[in-house]
PDB file of N, CA, C and O in Angstrom:
ATOM      1  N   UNK A   1     131.861  52.038 111.502  1.00  0.00           N
ATOM      2  CA  UNK A   1     131.610  53.072 110.512  1.00  0.00           C
ATOM      3  C   UNK A   1     130.121  53.418 110.506  1.00  0.00           C
ATOM      4  O   UNK A   1     129.272  52.527 110.503  1.00  0.00           O
ATOM      5  N   UNK A   2     129.810  54.716 110.505  1.00  0.00           N
ATOM      6  CA  UNK A   2     128.426  55.161 110.457  1.00  0.00           C
ATOM      7  C   UNK A   2     127.941  55.236 109.023  1.00  0.00           C
ATOM      8  O   UNK A   2     128.694  55.559 108.104  1.00  0.00           O
ATOM      9  N   UNK A   3     126.673  54.930 108.858  1.00  0.00           N
ATOM     10  CA  UNK A   3     126.068  55.054 107.533  1.00  0.00           C
ATOM     11  C   UNK A   3     125.892  56.538 107.238  1.00  0.00           C
ATOM     12  O   UNK A   3     125.446  57.278 108.114  1.00  0.00           O
ATOM     13  N   UNK A   4     126.228  56.999 106.030  1.00  0.00           N
ATOM     14  CA  UNK A   4     126.052  58.425 105.701  1.00  0.00           C
ATOM     15  C   UNK A   4     124.597  58.840 105.832  1.00  0.00           C
ATOM     16  O   UNK A   4     123.682  58.051 105.598  1.00  0.00           O
ATOM     17  N   UNK A   5     124.407  60.084 106.206  1.00  0.00           N
ATOM     18  CA  UNK A   5     123.061  60.637 106.349  1.00  0.00           C
ATOM     19  C   UNK A   5     122.317  60.553 105.026  1.00  0.00           C
ATOM     20  O   UNK A   5     122.878  60.837 103.968  1.00  0.00           O
ATOM     21  N   UNK A   6     121.064  60.165 105.092  1.00  0.00           N
ATOM     22  CA  UNK A   6     120.213  60.120 103.894  1.00  0.00           C
ATOM     23  C   UNK A   6     118.932  60.878 104.175  1.00  0.00           C
ATOM     24  O   UNK A   6     118.381  60.794 105.273  1.00  0.00           O
ATOM     25  N   UNK A   7     118.458  61.616 103.186  1.00  0.00           N
ATOM     26  CA  UNK A   7     117.204  62.337 103.330  1.00  0.00           C
ATOM     27  C   UNK A   7     116.064  61.338 103.506  1.00  0.00           C
ATOM     28  O   UNK A   7     116.101  60.242 102.948  1.00  0.00           O
ATOM     29  N   UNK A   8     115.071  61.714 104.269  1.00  0.00           N
ATOM     30  CA  UNK A   8     113.962  60.820 104.593  1.00  0.00           C
ATOM     31  C   UNK A   8     112.822  60.952 103.596  1.00  0.00           C
ATOM     32  O   UNK A   8     111.673  61.140 103.996  1.00  0.00           O
ATOM     33  N   UNK A   9     113.114  60.860 102.324  1.00  0.00           N
ATOM     34  CA  UNK A   9     112.071  60.885 101.307  1.00  0.00           C
ATOM     35  C   UNK A   9     112.587  60.213 100.049  1.00  0.00           C
ATOM     36  O   UNK A   9     113.787  59.989  99.891  1.00  0.00           O
ATOM     37  N   UNK A  10     111.658  59.896  99.156  1.00  0.00           N
ATOM     38  CA  UNK A  10     112.028  59.346  97.855  1.00  0.00           C
ATOM     39  C   UNK A  10     111.711  60.396  96.803  1.00  0.00           C
ATOM     40  O   UNK A  10     110.679  61.063  96.878  1.00  0.00           O
ATOM     41  N   UNK A  11     112.565  60.541  95.853  1.00  0.00           N
ATOM     42  CA  UNK A  11     112.319  61.493  94.774  1.00  0.00           C
ATOM     43  C   UNK A  11     111.221  60.932  93.878  1.00  0.00           C
ATOM     44  O   UNK A  11     111.273  59.772  93.469  1.00  0.00           O
ATOM     45  N   UNK A  12     110.234  61.759  93.580  1.00  0.00           N
ATOM     46  CA  UNK A  12     109.081  61.320  92.800  1.00  0.00           C
ATOM     47  C   UNK A  12     109.159  61.716  91.332  1.00  0.00           C
ATOM     48  O   UNK A  12     108.397  61.201  90.514  1.00  0.00           O
ATOM     49  N   UNK A  13     110.052  62.608  90.994  1.00  0.00           N
ATOM     50  CA  UNK A  13     110.113  63.083  89.618  1.00  0.00           C
ATOM     51  C   UNK A  13     111.553  63.419  89.277  1.00  0.00           C
ATOM     52  O   UNK A  13     112.261  64.026  90.081  1.00  0.00           O
ATOM     53  N   UNK A  14     111.983  63.030  88.103  1.00  0.00           N
ATOM     54  CA  UNK A  14     113.318  63.384  87.648  1.00  0.00           C
ATOM     55  C   UNK A  14     113.210  64.001  86.266  1.00  0.00           C
ATOM     56  O   UNK A  14     112.245  63.766  85.540  1.00  0.00           O
ATOM     57  N   UNK A  15     114.195  64.779  85.918  1.00  0.00           N
ATOM     58  CA  UNK A  15     114.234  65.424  84.610  1.00  0.00           C
ATOM     59  C   UNK A  15     115.675  65.381  84.130  1.00  0.00           C
ATOM     60  O   UNK A  15     116.581  65.763  84.871  1.00  0.00           O
ATOM     61  N   UNK A  16     115.906  64.924  82.904  1.00  0.00           N
ATOM     62  CA  UNK A  16     117.286  64.887  82.418  1.00  0.00           C
ATOM     63  C   UNK A  16     117.838  66.298  82.215  1.00  0.00           C
ATOM     64  O   UNK A  16     117.127  67.197  81.765  1.00  0.00           O
ATOM     65  N   UNK A  17     119.096  66.474  82.547  1.00  0.00           N
ATOM     66  CA  UNK A  17     119.762  67.761  82.380  1.00  0.00           C
ATOM     67  C   UNK A  17     120.863  67.638  81.343  1.00  0.00           C
ATOM     68  O   UNK A  17     121.494  66.589  81.215  1.00  0.00           O
ATOM     69  N   UNK A  18     121.088  68.711  80.607  1.00  0.00           N
ATOM     70  CA  UNK A  18     122.143  68.723  79.602  1.00  0.00           C
ATOM     71  C   UNK A  18     123.455  69.109  80.275  1.00  0.00           C
ATOM     72  O   UNK A  18     123.536  70.126  80.965  1.00  0.00           O
ATOM     73  N   UNK A  19     124.464  68.299  80.070  1.00  0.00           N
ATOM     74  CA  UNK A  19     125.783  68.659  80.572  1.00  0.00           C
ATOM     75  C   UNK A  19     126.454  69.539  79.523  1.00  0.00           C
ATOM     76  O   UNK A  19     126.251  69.357  78.322  1.00  0.00           O
ATOM     77  N   UNK A  20     127.240  70.476  79.982  1.00  0.00           N
ATOM     78  CA  UNK A  20     127.925  71.399  79.069  1.00  0.00           C
ATOM     79  C   UNK A  20     129.425  71.342  79.325  1.00  0.00           C
ATOM     80  O   UNK A  20     129.892  70.835  80.345  1.00  0.00           O
ATOM     81  N   UNK A  21     130.150  71.875  78.373  1.00  0.00           N
ATOM     82  CA  UNK A  21     131.606  71.947  78.525  1.00  0.00           C
ATOM     83  C   UNK A  21     131.967  73.269  79.197  1.00  0.00           C
ATOM     84  O   UNK A  21     131.157  74.195  79.249  1.00  0.00           O
ATOM     85  N   UNK A  22     133.164  73.339  79.698  1.00  0.00           N
ATOM     86  CA  UNK A  22     133.620  74.590  80.303  1.00  0.00           C
ATOM     87  C   UNK A  22     133.600  75.719  79.273  1.00  0.00           C
ATOM     88  O   UNK A  22     133.211  76.844  79.587  1.00  0.00           O
ATOM     89  N   UNK A  23     134.018  75.419  78.050  1.00  0.00           N
ATOM     90  CA  UNK A  23     134.044  76.429  76.989  1.00  0.00           C
ATOM     91  C   UNK A  23     132.632  76.966  76.716  1.00  0.00           C
ATOM     92  O   UNK A  23     132.443  78.171  76.548  1.00  0.00           O
ATOM     93  N   UNK A  24     131.650  76.067  76.675  1.00  0.00           N
ATOM     94  CA  UNK A  24     130.266  76.504  76.465  1.00  0.00           C
ATOM     95  C   UNK A  24     129.814  77.416  77.597  1.00  0.00           C
ATOM     96  O   UNK A  24     129.221  78.466  77.348  1.00  0.00           O
ATOM     97  N   UNK A  25     130.085  77.030  78.830  1.00  0.00           N
ATOM     98  CA  UNK A  25     129.664  77.836  79.981  1.00  0.00           C
ATOM     99  C   UNK A  25     130.326  79.208  79.965  1.00  0.00           C
ATOM    100  O   UNK A  25     129.674  80.215  80.241  1.00  0.00           O
ATOM    101  N   UNK A  26     131.607  79.253  79.646  1.00  0.00           N
ATOM    102  CA  UNK A  26     132.300  80.543  79.581  1.00  0.00           C
ATOM    103  C   UNK A  26     131.692  81.426  78.503  1.00  0.00           C
ATOM    104  O   UNK A  26     131.519  82.627  78.710  1.00  0.00           O
ATOM    105  N   UNK A  27     131.365  80.841  77.351  1.00  0.00           N
ATOM    106  CA  UNK A  27     130.760  81.600  76.252  1.00  0.00           C
ATOM    107  C   UNK A  27     129.387  82.131  76.660  1.00  0.00           C
ATOM    108  O   UNK A  27     129.064  83.292  76.408  1.00  0.00           O
ATOM    109  N   UNK A  28     128.588  81.280  77.286  1.00  0.00           N
ATOM    110  CA  UNK A  28     127.249  81.699  77.710  1.00  0.00           C
ATOM    111  C   UNK A  28     127.329  82.835  78.719  1.00  0.00           C
ATOM    112  O   UNK A  28     126.543  83.781  78.657  1.00  0.00           O
ATOM    113  N   UNK A  29     128.272  82.746  79.647  1.00  0.00           N
ATOM    114  CA  UNK A  29     128.435  83.818  80.636  1.00  0.00           C
ATOM    115  C   UNK A  29     128.848  85.127  79.969  1.00  0.00           C
ATOM    116  O   UNK A  29     128.347  86.191  80.330  1.00  0.00           O
ATOM    117  N   UNK A  30     129.766  85.054  78.994  1.00  0.00           N
ATOM    118  CA  UNK A  30     130.178  86.262  78.269  1.00  0.00           C
ATOM    119  C   UNK A  30     128.989  86.871  77.534  1.00  0.00           C
ATOM    120  O   UNK A  30     128.782  88.084  77.567  1.00  0.00           O
ATOM    121  N   UNK A  31     128.204  86.010  76.865  1.00  0.00           N
ATOM    122  CA  UNK A  31     127.045  86.489  76.113  1.00  0.00           C
ATOM    123  C   UNK A  31     125.996  87.120  77.031  1.00  0.00           C
ATOM    124  O   UNK A  31     125.266  88.020  76.616  1.00  0.00           O
ATOM    125  N   UNK A  32     125.921  86.653  78.263  1.00  0.00           N
ATOM    126  CA  UNK A  32     124.966  87.194  79.236  1.00  0.00           C
ATOM    127  C   UNK A  32     125.567  88.372  79.999  1.00  0.00           C
ATOM    128  O   UNK A  32     124.963  88.875  80.946  1.00  0.00           O
ATOM    129  N   UNK A  33     126.759  88.811  79.585  1.00  0.00           N
ATOM    130  CA  UNK A  33     127.473  89.907  80.247  1.00  0.00           C
ATOM    131  C   UNK A  33     127.668  89.613  81.736  1.00  0.00           C
ATOM    132  O   UNK A  33     127.602  90.506  82.581  1.00  0.00           O
ATOM    133  N   UNK A  34     127.913  88.324  82.028  1.00  0.00           N
ATOM    134  CA  UNK A  34     128.173  87.834  83.392  1.00  0.00           C
ATOM    135  C   UNK A  34     127.001  88.080  84.344  1.00  0.00           C
ATOM    136  O   UNK A  34     127.180  88.130  85.561  1.00  0.00           O
ATOM    137  N   UNK A  35     125.809  88.233  83.784  1.00  0.00           N
ATOM    138  CA  UNK A  35     124.589  88.391  84.563  1.00  0.00           C
ATOM    139  C   UNK A  35     123.866  87.049  84.539  1.00  0.00           C
ATOM    140  O   UNK A  35     123.372  86.632  83.492  1.00  0.00           O
ATOM    141  N   UNK A  36     123.800  86.371  85.678  1.00  0.00           N
ATOM    142  CA  UNK A  36     123.203  85.046  85.727  1.00  0.00           C
ATOM    143  C   UNK A  36     121.749  85.030  85.285  1.00  0.00           C
ATOM    144  O   UNK A  36     121.255  84.006  84.812  1.00  0.00           O
ATOM    145  N   UNK A  37     121.058  86.159  85.434  1.00  0.00           N
ATOM    146  CA  UNK A  37     119.667  86.228  84.996  1.00  0.00           C
ATOM    147  C   UNK A  37     119.562  86.262  83.473  1.00  0.00           C
ATOM    148  O   UNK A  37     118.468  86.126  82.927  1.00  0.00           O
ATOM    149  N   UNK A  38     120.677  86.438  82.791  1.00  0.00           N
ATOM    150  CA  UNK A  38     120.690  86.423  81.337  1.00  0.00           C
ATOM    151  C   UNK A  38     120.867  85.035  80.753  1.00  0.00           C
ATOM    152  O   UNK A  38     120.804  84.867  79.535  1.00  0.00           O
ATOM    153  N   UNK A  39     121.087  84.041  81.595  1.00  0.00           N
ATOM    154  CA  UNK A  39     121.239  82.666  81.114  1.00  0.00           C
ATOM    155  C   UNK A  39     119.878  82.026  80.904  1.00  0.00           C
ATOM    156  O   UNK A  39     118.906  82.387  81.568  1.00  0.00           O
ATOM    157  N   UNK A  40     119.810  81.086  79.991  1.00  0.00           N
ATOM    158  CA  UNK A  40     118.601  80.285  79.804  1.00  0.00           C
ATOM    159  C   UNK A  40     118.655  79.142  80.812  1.00  0.00           C
ATOM    160  O   UNK A  40     119.736  78.680  81.177  1.00  0.00           O
ATOM    161  N   UNK A  41     117.498  78.692  81.254  1.00  0.00           N
ATOM    162  CA  UNK A  41     117.480  77.642  82.281  1.00  0.00           C
ATOM    163  C   UNK A  41     118.180  76.371  81.812  1.00  0.00           C
ATOM    164  O   UNK A  41     118.793  75.672  82.619  1.00  0.00           O
ATOM    165  N   UNK A  42     118.097  76.064  80.520  1.00  0.00           N
ATOM    166  CA  UNK A  42     118.763  74.848  80.029  1.00  0.00           C
ATOM    167  C   UNK A  42     120.293  74.974  80.019  1.00  0.00           C
ATOM    168  O   UNK A  42     120.993  73.982  79.815  1.00  0.00           O
ATOM    169  N   UNK A  43     120.807  76.178  80.237  1.00  0.00           N
ATOM    170  CA  UNK A  43     122.249  76.383  80.316  1.00  0.00           C
ATOM    171  C   UNK A  43     122.778  76.213  81.745  1.00  0.00           C
ATOM    172  O   UNK A  43     123.987  76.266  81.972  1.00  0.00           O
ATOM    173  N   UNK A  44     121.881  76.011  82.695  1.00  0.00           N
ATOM    174  CA  UNK A  44     122.269  75.910  84.103  1.00  0.00           C
ATOM    175  C   UNK A  44     122.171  74.453  84.537  1.00  0.00           C
ATOM    176  O   UNK A  44     121.104  73.843  84.455  1.00  0.00           O
ATOM    177  N   UNK A  45     123.286  73.902  84.996  1.00  0.00           N
ATOM    178  CA  UNK A  45     123.318  72.499  85.445  1.00  0.00           C
ATOM    179  C   UNK A  45     123.055  72.410  86.945  1.00  0.00           C
ATOM    180  O   UNK A  45     122.242  71.595  87.382  1.00  0.00           O
ATOM    181  N   UNK A  46     123.727  73.231  87.730  1.00  0.00           N
ATOM    182  CA  UNK A  46     123.493  73.312  89.163  1.00  0.00           C
ATOM    183  C   UNK A  46     123.145  74.754  89.479  1.00  0.00           C
ATOM    184  O   UNK A  46     123.949  75.659  89.258  1.00  0.00           O
ATOM    185  N   UNK A  47     121.941  74.964  89.999  1.00  0.00           N
ATOM    186  CA  UNK A  47     121.442  76.303  90.263  1.00  0.00           C
ATOM    187  C   UNK A  47     121.674  76.657  91.728  1.00  0.00           C
ATOM    188  O   UNK A  47     120.947  76.198  92.610  1.00  0.00           O
ATOM    189  N   UNK A  48     122.681  77.466  91.977  1.00  0.00           N
ATOM    190  CA  UNK A  48     122.963  77.921  93.339  1.00  0.00           C
ATOM    191  C   UNK A  48     122.445  79.339  93.562  1.00  0.00           C
ATOM    192  O   UNK A  48     122.642  79.915  94.632  1.00  0.00           O
ATOM    193  N   UNK A  49     121.786  79.898  92.555  1.00  0.00           N
ATOM    194  CA  UNK A  49     121.266  81.256  92.653  1.00  0.00           C
ATOM    195  C   UNK A  49     119.845  81.276  93.209  1.00  0.00           C
ATOM    196  O   UNK A  49     119.520  82.104  94.060  1.00  0.00           O
ATOM    197  N   UNK A  50     119.011  80.374  92.735  1.00  0.00           N
ATOM    198  CA  UNK A  50     117.610  80.361  93.155  1.00  0.00           C
ATOM    199  C   UNK A  50     117.288  79.032  93.809  1.00  0.00           C
ATOM    200  O   UNK A  50     118.134  78.141  93.886  1.00  0.00           O
ATOM    201  N   UNK A  51     116.063  78.909  94.275  1.00  0.00           N
ATOM    202  CA  UNK A  51     115.626  77.612  94.776  1.00  0.00           C
ATOM    203  C   UNK A  51     114.739  76.905  93.753  1.00  0.00           C
ATOM    204  O   UNK A  51     114.112  75.893  94.066  1.00  0.00           O
ATOM    205  N   UNK A  52     114.686  77.430  92.548  1.00  0.00           N
ATOM    206  CA  UNK A  52     113.838  76.845  91.517  1.00  0.00           C
ATOM    207  C   UNK A  52     114.419  75.527  91.016  1.00  0.00           C
ATOM    208  O   UNK A  52     115.575  75.456  90.599  1.00  0.00           O
ATOM    209  N   UNK A  53     113.619  74.522  91.064  1.00  0.00           N
ATOM    210  CA  UNK A  53     114.024  73.248  90.499  1.00  0.00           C
ATOM    211  C   UNK A  53     115.093  72.513  91.276  1.00  0.00           C
ATOM    212  O   UNK A  53     115.730  71.612  90.729  1.00  0.00           O
ATOM    213  N   UNK A  54     115.310  72.862  92.524  1.00  0.00           N
ATOM    214  CA  UNK A  54     116.386  72.218  93.257  1.00  0.00           C
ATOM    215  C   UNK A  54     115.914  71.035  94.077  1.00  0.00           C
ATOM    216  O   UNK A  54     116.735  70.343  94.680  1.00  0.00           O
ATOM    217  N   UNK A  55     114.647  70.789  94.116  1.00  0.00           N
ATOM    218  CA  UNK A  55     114.163  69.667  94.908  1.00  0.00           C
ATOM    219  C   UNK A  55     112.893  69.089  94.329  1.00  0.00           C
ATOM    220  O   UNK A  55     112.080  69.798  93.736  1.00  0.00           O
ATOM    221  N   UNK A  56     112.734  67.805  94.508  1.00  0.00           N
ATOM    222  CA  UNK A  56     111.512  67.161  94.055  1.00  0.00           C
ATOM    223  C   UNK A  56     110.423  67.369  95.099  1.00  0.00           C
ATOM    224  O   UNK A  56     110.701  67.460  96.295  1.00  0.00           O
ATOM    225  N   UNK A  57     109.186  67.444  94.632  1.00  0.00           N
ATOM    226  CA  UNK A  57     108.072  67.596  95.562  1.00  0.00           C
ATOM    227  C   UNK A  57     107.697  66.224  96.107  1.00  0.00           C
ATOM    228  O   UNK A  57     107.874  65.203  95.442  1.00  0.00           O
ATOM    229  N   UNK A  58     107.181  66.222  97.320  1.00  0.00           N
ATOM    230  CA  UNK A  58     106.756  64.969  97.930  1.00  0.00           C
ATOM    231  C   UNK A  58     105.457  64.490  97.294  1.00  0.00           C
ATOM    232  O   UNK A  58     104.793  65.235  96.574  1.00  0.00           O
ATOM    233  N   UNK A  59     105.109  63.248  97.567  1.00  0.00           N
ATOM    234  CA  UNK A  59     103.853  62.723  97.038  1.00  0.00           C
ATOM    235  C   UNK A  59     102.656  63.500  97.573  1.00  0.00           C
ATOM    236  O   UNK A  59     101.657  63.655  96.871  1.00  0.00           O
ATOM    237  N   UNK A  60     102.745  63.990  98.809  1.00  0.00           N
ATOM    238  CA  UNK A  60     101.655  64.779  99.379  1.00  0.00           C
ATOM    239  C   UNK A  60     101.556  66.147  98.709  1.00  0.00           C
ATOM    240  O   UNK A  60     100.457  66.663  98.509  1.00  0.00           O
ATOM    241  N   UNK A  61     102.709  66.737  98.360  1.00  0.00           N
ATOM    242  CA  UNK A  61     102.686  68.024  97.658  1.00  0.00           C
ATOM    243  C   UNK A  61     102.066  67.864  96.271  1.00  0.00           C
ATOM    244  O   UNK A  61     101.264  68.697  95.850  1.00  0.00           O
ATOM    245  N   UNK A  62     102.435  66.790  95.556  1.00  0.00           N
ATOM    246  CA  UNK A  62     101.839  66.536  94.245  1.00  0.00           C
ATOM    247  C   UNK A  62     100.342  66.307  94.367  1.00  0.00           C
ATOM    248  O   UNK A  62      99.564  66.804  93.552  1.00  0.00           O
ATOM    249  N   UNK A  63      99.936  65.552  95.388  1.00  0.00           N
ATOM    250  CA  UNK A  63      98.508  65.293  95.594  1.00  0.00           C
ATOM    251  C   UNK A  63      97.763  66.596  95.843  1.00  0.00           C
ATOM    252  O   UNK A  63      96.670  66.796  95.312  1.00  0.00           O
ATOM    253  N   UNK A  64      98.345  67.487  96.647  1.00  0.00           N
ATOM    254  CA  UNK A  64      97.704  68.779  96.916  1.00  0.00           C
ATOM    255  C   UNK A  64      97.597  69.600  95.635  1.00  0.00           C
ATOM    256  O   UNK A  64      96.608  70.306  95.437  1.00  0.00           O
ATOM    257  N   UNK A  65      98.585  69.518  94.778  1.00  0.00           N
ATOM    258  CA  UNK A  65      98.534  70.244  93.503  1.00  0.00           C
ATOM    259  C   UNK A  65      97.388  69.721  92.628  1.00  0.00           C
ATOM    260  O   UNK A  65      96.715  70.494  91.946  1.00  0.00           O
ATOM    261  N   UNK A  66      97.179  68.420  92.657  1.00  0.00           N
ATOM    262  CA  UNK A  66      96.161  67.810  91.807  1.00  0.00           C
ATOM    263  C   UNK A  66      94.754  68.016  92.353  1.00  0.00           C
ATOM    264  O   UNK A  66      93.789  68.024  91.588  1.00  0.00           O
ATOM    265  N   UNK A  67      94.627  68.183  93.666  1.00  0.00           N
ATOM    266  CA  UNK A  67      93.298  68.286  94.266  1.00  0.00           C
ATOM    267  C   UNK A  67      92.980  69.690  94.766  1.00  0.00           C
ATOM    268  O   UNK A  67      91.917  69.913  95.346  1.00  0.00           O
ATOM    269  N   UNK A  68      93.878  70.628  94.551  1.00  0.00           N
ATOM    270  CA  UNK A  68      93.687  71.985  95.052  1.00  0.00           C
ATOM    271  C   UNK A  68      92.530  72.698  94.391  1.00  0.00           C
ATOM    272  O   UNK A  68      92.213  72.452  93.227  1.00  0.00           O
ATOM    273  N   UNK A  69      91.910  73.573  95.136  1.00  0.00           N
ATOM    274  CA  UNK A  69      90.809  74.399  94.639  1.00  0.00           C
ATOM    275  C   UNK A  69      91.428  75.655  94.041  1.00  0.00           C
ATOM    276  O   UNK A  69      92.026  76.454  94.761  1.00  0.00           O
ATOM    277  N   UNK A  70      91.290  75.837  92.733  1.00  0.00           N
ATOM    278  CA  UNK A  70      91.945  76.948  92.048  1.00  0.00           C
ATOM    279  C   UNK A  70      91.040  78.166  91.873  1.00  0.00           C
ATOM    280  O   UNK A  70      91.366  79.072  91.107  1.00  0.00           O
ATOM    281  N   UNK A  71      89.918  78.196  92.568  1.00  0.00           N
ATOM    282  CA  UNK A  71      89.027  79.348  92.480  1.00  0.00           C
ATOM    283  C   UNK A  71      89.750  80.584  93.024  1.00  0.00           C
ATOM    284  O   UNK A  71      90.540  80.483  93.963  1.00  0.00           O
ATOM    285  N   UNK A  72      89.479  81.742  92.434  1.00  0.00           N
ATOM    286  CA  UNK A  72      90.117  82.975  92.887  1.00  0.00           C
ATOM    287  C   UNK A  72      89.529  83.477  94.195  1.00  0.00           C
ATOM    288  O   UNK A  72      90.250  84.021  95.032  1.00  0.00           O
ATOM    289  N   UNK A  73      88.242  83.301  94.377  1.00  0.00           N
ATOM    290  CA  UNK A  73      87.588  83.794  95.595  1.00  0.00           C
ATOM    291  C   UNK A  73      86.880  82.642  96.283  1.00  0.00           C
ATOM    292  O   UNK A  73      86.212  81.831  95.641  1.00  0.00           O
ATOM    293  N   UNK A  74      87.035  82.582  97.596  1.00  0.00           N
ATOM    294  CA  UNK A  74      86.313  81.599  98.383  1.00  0.00           C
ATOM    295  C   UNK A  74      86.826  80.178  98.275  1.00  0.00           C
ATOM    296  O   UNK A  74      86.106  79.241  98.619  1.00  0.00           O
ATOM    297  N   UNK A  75      88.046  79.990  97.809  1.00  0.00           N
ATOM    298  CA  UNK A  75      88.563  78.632  97.650  1.00  0.00           C
ATOM    299  C   UNK A  75      88.802  77.969  98.998  1.00  0.00           C
ATOM    300  O   UNK A  75      89.154  78.630  99.975  1.00  0.00           O
ATOM    301  N   UNK A  76      88.607  76.654  99.040  1.00  0.00           N
ATOM    302  CA  UNK A  76      88.834  75.930 100.292  1.00  0.00           C
ATOM    303  C   UNK A  76      90.305  76.007 100.691  1.00  0.00           C
ATOM    304  O   UNK A  76      90.631  75.945 101.877  1.00  0.00           O
ATOM    305  N   UNK A  77      91.190  76.141  99.708  1.00  0.00           N
ATOM    306  CA  UNK A  77      92.624  76.250 100.010  1.00  0.00           C
ATOM    307  C   UNK A  77      92.906  77.504 100.839  1.00  0.00           C
ATOM    308  O   UNK A  77      93.735  77.473 101.749  1.00  0.00           O
ATOM    309  N   UNK A  78      92.216  78.613 100.525  1.00  0.00           N
ATOM    310  CA  UNK A  78      92.409  79.848 101.286  1.00  0.00           C
ATOM    311  C   UNK A  78      91.995  79.651 102.734  1.00  0.00           C
ATOM    312  O   UNK A  78      92.709  80.047 103.655  1.00  0.00           O
ATOM    313  N   UNK A  79      90.832  79.035 102.927  1.00  0.00           N
ATOM    314  CA  UNK A  79      90.329  78.856 104.290  1.00  0.00           C
ATOM    315  C   UNK A  79      91.200  77.882 105.086  1.00  0.00           C
ATOM    316  O   UNK A  79      91.341  78.027 106.300  1.00  0.00           O
ATOM    317  N   UNK A  80      91.787  76.886 104.407  1.00  0.00           N
ATOM    318  CA  UNK A  80      92.731  75.989 105.085  1.00  0.00           C
ATOM    319  C   UNK A  80      93.978  76.759 105.508  1.00  0.00           C
ATOM    320  O   UNK A  80      94.485  76.568 106.613  1.00  0.00           O
ATOM    321  N   UNK A  81      94.469  77.627 104.630  1.00  0.00           N
ATOM    322  CA  UNK A  81      95.629  78.448 104.950  1.00  0.00           C
ATOM    323  C   UNK A  81      95.315  79.385 106.112  1.00  0.00           C
ATOM    324  O   UNK A  81      96.105  79.514 107.047  1.00  0.00           O
ATOM    325  N   UNK A  82      94.167  80.032 106.045  1.00  0.00           N
ATOM    326  CA  UNK A  82      93.755  80.957 107.105  1.00  0.00           C
ATOM    327  C   UNK A  82      93.687  80.244 108.463  1.00  0.00           C
ATOM    328  O   UNK A  82      94.154  80.774 109.472  1.00  0.00           O
ATOM    329  N   UNK A  83      93.109  79.054 108.479  1.00  0.00           N
ATOM    330  CA  UNK A  83      93.004  78.285 109.719  1.00  0.00           C
ATOM    331  C   UNK A  83      94.387  77.871 110.240  1.00  0.00           C
ATOM    332  O   UNK A  83      94.644  77.920 111.443  1.00  0.00           O
ATOM    333  N   UNK A  84      95.253  77.472 109.343  1.00  0.00           N
ATOM    334  CA  UNK A  84      96.605  77.075 109.735  1.00  0.00           C
ATOM    335  C   UNK A  84      97.362  78.255 110.334  1.00  0.00           C
ATOM    336  O   UNK A  84      98.037  78.106 111.353  1.00  0.00           O
ATOM    337  N   UNK A  85      97.255  79.425 109.709  1.00  0.00           N
ATOM    338  CA  UNK A  85      97.922  80.623 110.233  1.00  0.00           C
ATOM    339  C   UNK A  85      97.384  80.959 111.607  1.00  0.00           C
ATOM    340  O   UNK A  85      98.152  81.300 112.506  1.00  0.00           O
ATOM    341  N   UNK A  86      96.062  80.867 111.785  1.00  0.00           N
ATOM    342  CA  UNK A  86      95.471  81.136 113.100  1.00  0.00           C
ATOM    343  C   UNK A  86      95.974  80.138 114.142  1.00  0.00           C
ATOM    344  O   UNK A  86      96.299  80.521 115.266  1.00  0.00           O
ATOM    345  N   UNK A  87      96.037  78.854 113.768  1.00  0.00           N
ATOM    346  CA  UNK A  87      96.492  77.828 114.703  1.00  0.00           C
ATOM    347  C   UNK A  87      97.950  78.029 115.116  1.00  0.00           C
ATOM    348  O   UNK A  87      98.323  77.727 116.249  1.00  0.00           O
ATOM    349  N   UNK A  88      98.762  78.534 114.208  1.00  0.00           N
ATOM    350  CA  UNK A  88     100.179  78.727 114.502  1.00  0.00           C
ATOM    351  C   UNK A  88     100.416  80.036 115.254  1.00  0.00           C
ATOM    352  O   UNK A  88     101.167  80.071 116.229  1.00  0.00           O
ATOM    353  N   UNK A  89      99.775  81.104 114.800  1.00  0.00           N
ATOM    354  CA  UNK A  89     100.094  82.440 115.338  1.00  0.00           C
ATOM    355  C   UNK A  89      99.045  82.981 116.306  1.00  0.00           C
ATOM    356  O   UNK A  89      99.350  83.833 117.140  1.00  0.00           O
ATOM    357  N   UNK A  90      97.808  82.488 116.198  1.00  0.00           N
ATOM    358  CA  UNK A  90      96.738  83.052 117.007  1.00  0.00           C
ATOM    359  C   UNK A  90      96.138  84.308 116.388  1.00  0.00           C
ATOM    360  O   UNK A  90      95.198  84.880 116.940  1.00  0.00           O
ATOM    361  N   UNK A  91      96.665  84.740 115.256  1.00  0.00           N
ATOM    362  CA  UNK A  91      96.153  85.922 114.565  1.00  0.00           C
ATOM    363  C   UNK A  91      95.157  85.523 113.494  1.00  0.00           C
ATOM    364  O   UNK A  91      95.324  84.503 112.827  1.00  0.00           O
ATOM    365  N   UNK A  92      94.119  86.335 113.334  1.00  0.00           N
ATOM    366  CA  UNK A  92      93.161  86.093 112.254  1.00  0.00           C
ATOM    367  C   UNK A  92      93.708  86.677 110.967  1.00  0.00           C
ATOM    368  O   UNK A  92      93.061  86.587 109.924  1.00  0.00           O
TER     369      UNK A  92
END
């Protein structure tokens, strides 16, 4: 027997989600006129519409968020991005 495939990372952050009943979900959909964009995020248990909140960030992604240069002009993050794009595409 083969071991089931496992993702090669550890989840770094979890958030509790509210479970709802079928009746609640049906009511919320009616109130939103069956427009998923009319739902509140806390009413969504599994989000198959967007990629928002569907995955935990890696420790390196969190570290980059904490150490990123948030300046609007001349930030080191921009120049790192520019260099990476050049290295991948050859375009300036």
